[in-house]
N, C-alpha and C positions, 0 to 999 in steps of 0.2 A: 414880592418875588414874582418874576414872570414864569411862564410855563417851562422855558428852557432851563432856568436856574433850579426850579424844583426837580426837574428830570435829572440834572447833574448831581444834585444833592442826594436824590433817591438812589442813584447808581454809584455813589461814591464808596470807597473802601470803608470809610468810617461808619456808613449805614448798613454794611453787610450783615451784621448780626440781626438787626431789626428786619431787614429785607428777607433774610433766611427764615425768621420767625413767621413773617407774613406768608411766605411760600408754604411753610409747614402747615399753617392754619388753613390755607387754601386747599392744600393737599388733603387735609383731614375732612374738608367739606366736599371732596371729590371734584373740585373744579378742574384739576389737571386730568383726571380720568375722563371727565366729560369732554374735554377738548380732544383727547386721544381718540375717544370713541366716535367723535364727529369727523374722523378722517384726517386730522391734522398731524398725526404722528408719522414719522418717516424712519424706517429701520435703517441704521447706519452700519452696524457691525454685529455679527453673531458668530459664535464659536461653539464647537461641539454640538452641532444641530442648533437648537435654540436654547440650550441650557444656560448660556451666557449671552446676554444681548444688550446692545446700546441703541437707543433711538433718540430722536429729537422731535419736539413739537414747539409750538409757539406758546409763550407765557400767556395765560388766559386774559390778561388785562392789557397786553401790549403786543408789539410785533417782534419782540426779542425771542431768540431761540432759547429753548430750555432742553438740556440733555439729561438722559436718564440711563441708569444701569440697572439691570435685573439679573438675578441668578436664581435658577431653579433650585428649590430647597429639597426636592424629592430625588436627590442623587445620593444613594447610599455609598459610603466609603468604608473599606475594611478597617482602615486605621487613619489617624489624623495626618500622618505623613503623606499618604496618598491624596488626601483632600488638599493639603497645602500645595503639593506639586501640581495638582490640577488647577487650582486658583492662580499659582504663579505662571503656569503656561498660558492661561487665558490673559493675564495681565501683561505678559511679555508680547503676545500677539496683538493685544489692544494698543500697547505703546507703539508698536511698529505702525499700526493703522494711523495713530495720531501723528507720528512723525512724517508719514507720507501725505498727510492732509493738513499741513500747517505747522506742525512741530509741538512738542511737549513743553508746556510752560512750568515754571517752578511752582512748588507747592505753596499755595496761598494760605496763610495761617490766620489772616484777619487780625483780631486783637492779639495781644501778647499772651497766648494760651500757655498755661503751664501743665494742663492735664486735659485729655480728651479721649473718649472712647466711642466706638461705633456700635450700633445695635446689632449684635451677633448672638444668635441663639444656636447652641449645639445640643443635639440630643443623641443618646445611644440607645438604639432599639433594634432587635432582631440581628444582633452582632454587626451592626453598621452604625457609622456616625452620619448624622443628618445635620446639615448646616442651613439655617434660615437667616436671611439678612432683611433688614427693613428697606433696603434699596437706597438709592441716592439720586439726587437731581441737582443740577447746577446750570448756570448760564455759561459756564466754561467747561469744555469737554475734558480738559486736562485734570480738572477736579475729580472726575470719575476714576481716572487712573490712580490718583493719590488716595482716593477713598478705598479702592481695592487694595492698594498698598498697605494702608492702615489695617484693613480687615485681615490680610495675610499676616501681618505682625501680631495681631491679637490671636490668631489661630496658632501661630508659633509659640506664643507665651502659654496658651492653654496646653499645647502638646508637651511643652517642657514641664508643666505641672502635673500631668497625668502619670 
């Protein structure tokens, strides 16, 4: 295989789970954080101050863009409905940003998933709900919208069970 064929294989949809695992391992090894701290990160969208932010940088091993979403965990909400509304407002504003900058793409599921959850930690302390996310990164900005959509659905399910 020549270099171009390897590149096409690596970035194919069939290789996405392996590539995502590779990214996660690099993230654990702080490669992405190192690239961001070297000034490669570009803030694209923030909402409600910087409580919700989206930025991009270059994948540390190539010239491809990598998009990130981060949500401040130290926002106390009186109830889960208030939290859900805040997250929905962010995601709607973010969706508008995406649509103004190239358009929202359909949710990419990769393999035929039958079950998937996002890392969401919710605490109740000092009469407030605190939500902590692991964050998300992708080579496609629309994936960040769909990530937040999934998070919101998980928060709704939690709220229904409280």
